[in-house]
Residue, then its C-alpha position, 0 to 999 in steps of 0.5 A: m499499499s503506498t503512502p501518500l506524498s505530502g503536499p507542497g511545502s510540508a515537510t515529513q513528520t516522523p513521530g519524536r523528531e522535528p520536521v526537516g524543515s526545522r534543522l535550518p540553521r538559526s539566523r544570529d539575530d535569534a542567537p540568545i544573549t547570555v547574562t554576562g553579554l548583557a551585562g557587558k553591553v549595559l556596563l559599556l553603554g553606561l560608560t559611553a553616556g557617562v562619557a558623553v554626558w562629561a564631554a557635553f558641559p564644557l561644549i555647552a560653556a564654550g558655545l561649541w553647538v556644532g560640537l555638541a550635535l556631533l557629540a549627540a549624534a556619536t552617541a544615539g549611533l552608538f546606542y543604536l548599533y549596540l541595542t539592535r541585533r542588525h549591522i553585525p561587522a559594524k560592531y566590531l568596526v566601529p570601535g577601532t574606527l573610533f580609537l584610530i580617529a581619537f588617537q591618530v587622525f585628530p592627533v595629526l590633525y591638530t599638529a598639522s593645523t598648529a604647523f601653521t599658526n604661532f601658538g607658543d608662550g606669549h601667543r596662546g590666546s586672542k588679541d583680548d586676553a593679550i590686552v589684559a594681560i599687559e594692562s595687568s602685568s604693568v600694574t603698580q602701587v600708587p599712593g591712596s591705593a586700596e589695600y586688602a587683608l589677604s588669604i592664599a587659598t587653592t582650589g585643589d591639592p594645595a602643592t599644585g592646585a590653581l591659586v585665589f586670592l581671598v581678600t576682605d573689603p576693610g570698609t565693609g567686610a565683603v569677602s571675595v575670591g580673585d583669580t585671573d578672570g577676576l574678582r567675585r563676591l562669596d556668601p557670608a556664609d560660605v567664609t570664616v573671617a579672623a580679627g583682622g579680616r584675614v579669611t581662615a576657611a571658605d566653602g569650595y577652597t583650601v586656605l594655604s598655611v605660611g609654609q605652604a604659601s611661601s613654597r609658592s611665593k614666585e606664582i603668588t607674586d606672578l598672580v593679577v587678578p583683574t578689577p574694574g579699577g586696575a588690578l589686585r596683587s599681593s604685598g606679602l602674604s597677607r596684604a593685597y593692593e588694587g593698583t594702577a595699569v601703567r600700560a593701557y590699550d587705545a582703541g584708537c591707535d590700535c596700540v598700548r601705551d606707556t603713561e609714564t615714558g610715553q611709549t607705545w607699541t602697535a598691534d602688528d596683526e600678522a604677527g600677532a604682537f604689539v610692536a614698538a617703532d624700534g622694533e621692540r616687541l611685548t612679551q604678551g601676544w596673541k595666536v595668529n594664522v602665520g601661513l608658511a612662515n614656520f615652514t619657511r624659517v626651517l630653510t631660510d633662517e641661518n640660524i636654524s637651517g644649519p642645525f637643522l641639516s645637521s641633524l638631520l644627516w645625524n638623524f639618518a645616520f643614528a636611524i640606518g646606523s642603528t637599524g642596520g648594525t642591530f639586524l647584522l649582529g641579531m643575524l648573525i647570531a641566529l645564523v651560529l645558533h641554527a647550525p646543526r652541530m651547535r649545542g646548548t642553543n636553548l640556554y644561549r637563546v635565553v642568555l642573548v634575550l635577556p637586554y630584550a626583557m629588561p626595561s628599555f629606560a632603565m637601561l638607557l640610564a645604566w648605560r649613561d651612568m657607565f659612560n660617566a667620565d669620572f667614576g664610570l664602568i667602561n672608563s674604569l674597565l679600559g683604563v682610559n679617562v675619556d669623556w665620552f659625552g663631552h666630543p660630538w663624535t665620541a657621543r655619537f658612537a656611545v649612543i649607537l653602541v647603546q642601541l646595538w646593545l639594546g636592539y639586537p636581541y629583537m632582530f635575534l629573534v625574529a631572524t630565528g623565526a626566519l631562519q626556521a621558516i626557511p626549507r634546509e632543502l634548498t640550502e642542501a641544494t646549493s651544496v650539492d651544486g658545489a655552492s660554498p656556504w657563503q655562496s649558499f647564504r647569499a643566494v639563498t639565505l639572505p634575499l629570503l630572510l630580507v623578504a620576510l624581514s623587511p616590513l621589521l626593518i622599515s618599521s624599526f628605521a621608523f622607529n629609530f628615526n624618532n627614537f627619543n629615549a634614546i637620545y634624551l635619557t643618555t645624553e640629553g643632545a649633548p654636547f651642545p655647541a658654545d653659540n647654540p645651546a637649542n642643538g646638541a650634536t647628538d640630538l634627533l629632529i624630535t629632540y629637537t622639536y621637544r627642546l623647542a616645544f618644552g624648552g626653558q628658552g620658551a615654548q614655540f608649539g607652532f614651529a615644533a609642529a612644523i618641524s614634526l610634519f617634516i618628520f613625518a615627510i621623511v619617514a612616509v616617503v622612506s617607508a613608501v619607497s621600501f615597501r615598494r622596493t620589498r614588494k618587487q622583491e617578493e614578487v622575485y622570489a615568490 
């Protein structure tokens, strides 16, 4: 007896088993969410919301509505992405993309934009900020100046927090707090005033003791609080006076005039500074766009172009010497330990990798002490009296030697791995054909090693080209010529840039950013050319 066939689209049902159609794989959209996964999602989304709220307040205070809108759109997009079960690939790509933008793209764009400005010490704010700073810094006490009882306080840690003045009006007894933004009246219920008018406590502020204030006396002396009638400055640690500004801005001539000497400084909007007729500039200026001035300064200013070129040549020599030296030394050791007749290779490899396992900054400081001219280990072992860091060529030799010691273990490890990936049949075949070990190495082993290690060599060159620690922790760029304390014989471009940006002679962030773009362009060109040659080499040995 025949069994009736099922209708179209139906599935044959067997007792105790699922229909055939039900065995199709379920969509990932129907996958169950575990408690752990749900808790992690809630935690991460809550953290995202918290960061968004934290970032929104400064944007609102600054009136940056476009930035606020972008922040809201990004936050809403993240919530939509991770609260839906769709767009699975985007869930993995978006976090990495956001971190790439935050830590790579944005810093590069900000550095590039800074390179076209005069941003630095004396050129940080707007023109109005510069006028306020000039007038405030010229405040002097005159007969009849009002005096106030003064207490020094901070808004945070007594040693590092922002300083404020707590002053008491002798006539009304009102207490005000003053900083670089001006004076603000405090609620009498929030302060405690001792006999004599000095404030001993205030809500939200930490009143400094005499010892704490004395340790920050220079900051207290430099603090100027703008007031409608002039500015408030300290006279010791317990009194303050409201003085009169000697220099005042005149909008009619767009200049700053000294009321005592009559000298004037006219605004130069292209340079972002007030300049006198004899070329004298006031130290307080403002931030402006200067176009290509920072880049042309590198090439045309004789005081900069010469040291820049010498640092660039030494930079290439250091990067090539460090990369090539560590590669040759690491490869040589790897070849020796790769020989079949070599015994105890594991022990040797552990010992040889030790420099790589130690913190590099600690080792650099140790090597700096070993090269000390007076009590260093190098001079003691060799029985010589060499001032290693006192002469340009000995200092350069010393830093490259230190780099060889620090860098060869890495090259040894990668060369060992590359050698083990080369089939022994290839070298054995060359031996059968009558090739010497050197010919076998040059024709087979070395080309295959270079194909495998070229990307690592390129990245190592880029790293050493910007190896800040190798110079700054050993020689600090020394020795320096007598006529140029900003550029030393062992300075790389990166250490020279650091000294320009954060050196004791005044920060020049815009100029340092321009040199950073030069460094970026050099490394990018060298890397692009090297990778192109590497691809051609891979095609030959593919």
